C-alpha positions in Angstrom: 29.6 -29.7 -18.8 28.9 -27.3 -15.9 25.9 -29.1 -14.5 27.7 -29.7 -11.2 28.2 -26.0 -10.7 24.5 -25.4 -11.3 23.7 -27.9 -8.5 26.0 -25.9 -6.2 24.7 -22.4 -7.1 21.0 -22.9 -7.4 20.3 -23.4 -3.7 22.1 -20.1 -3.0 19.5 -18.3 -5.1 16.7 -19.3 -2.9 15.5 -16.3 -0.9 17.4 -13.7 -2.9 15.6 -10.4 -2.8 16.0 -7.4 -5.0 15.0 -3.9 -3.9 14.0 -1.5 -6.6 13.3 2.1 -5.8 10.1 3.9 -6.8 10.8 6.4 -9.6 9.3 9.2 -7.5 11.7 8.5 -4.6 14.6 8.1 -7.1 13.9 11.6 -8.5 14.2 13.2 -5.1 17.7 12.0 -4.5 20.9 14.0 -5.1 22.6 13.2 -8.4 25.5 11.2 -6.7 23.0 9.0 -4.9 20.9 8.6 -8.0 24.0 7.2 -9.8 24.6 4.8 -6.9 21.0 3.5 -6.9 21.0 3.3 -10.7 24.1 1.1 -10.9 22.9 -1.0 -7.9 19.7 -1.7 -9.7 21.5 -2.5 -12.9 23.5 -5.1 -11.0 20.3 -6.5 -9.4 18.7 -6.9 -12.8 21.9 -8.5 -14.2 21.9 -11.0 -11.3 18.2 -11.6 -11.8 18.7 -12.4 -15.5 21.6 -14.7 -14.8 19.7 -16.5 -12.1 16.8 -17.1 -14.4 19.2 -18.4 -17.1 20.7 -20.8 -14.6 17.3 -22.1 -13.5 16.3 -22.6 -17.2 19.7 -24.4 -17.9 19.2 -26.6 -14.8 15.8 -27.7 -16.2 17.4 -28.5 -19.6 20.3 -30.3 -18.0 17.9 -32.4 -15.9 15.9 -33.2 -19.0 19.1 -34.1 -21.0 20.2 -36.4 -18.1 16.8 -38.1 -18.2 17.1 -38.6 -22.0 20.7 -39.9 -21.7 19.6 -42.3 -19.0 16.7 -43.6 -21.1 19.0 -44.1 -24.1 21.6 -46.0 -22.0 19.0 -48.1 -20.2 17.3 -49.0 -23.4 20.0 -51.4 -24.6 18.6 -53.7 -27.3 15.2 -52.1 -27.3 13.4 -50.6 -30.3 14.4 -47.1 -29.1 18.1 -48.1 -29.0 17.9 -49.8 -32.4 16.3 -46.8 -34.0 18.8 -44.4 -32.5 21.7 -46.6 -33.7 20.3 -46.6 -37.2 19.9 -42.8 -37.2 23.5 -42.3 -36.2 23.2 -41.7 -32.4 
């Protein structure tokens, strides 16, 4: 469904770096800066989680494409016959 978007976005993730501040350094900051660092790190963590999900989905999409290819190329074989009988 969105596999073509994954193929476009995944190369953009290569080399992405996330900077997280040490808790001791964070505690030395004024409150206003602490708030900025806190929300920046929340966004980094959200991006990190989304990037990981995209990578996992790309792996699954690749696997599904391989399975679909195997099914379509197995015309008349035992695999195809078995899948037809099971309702696929």
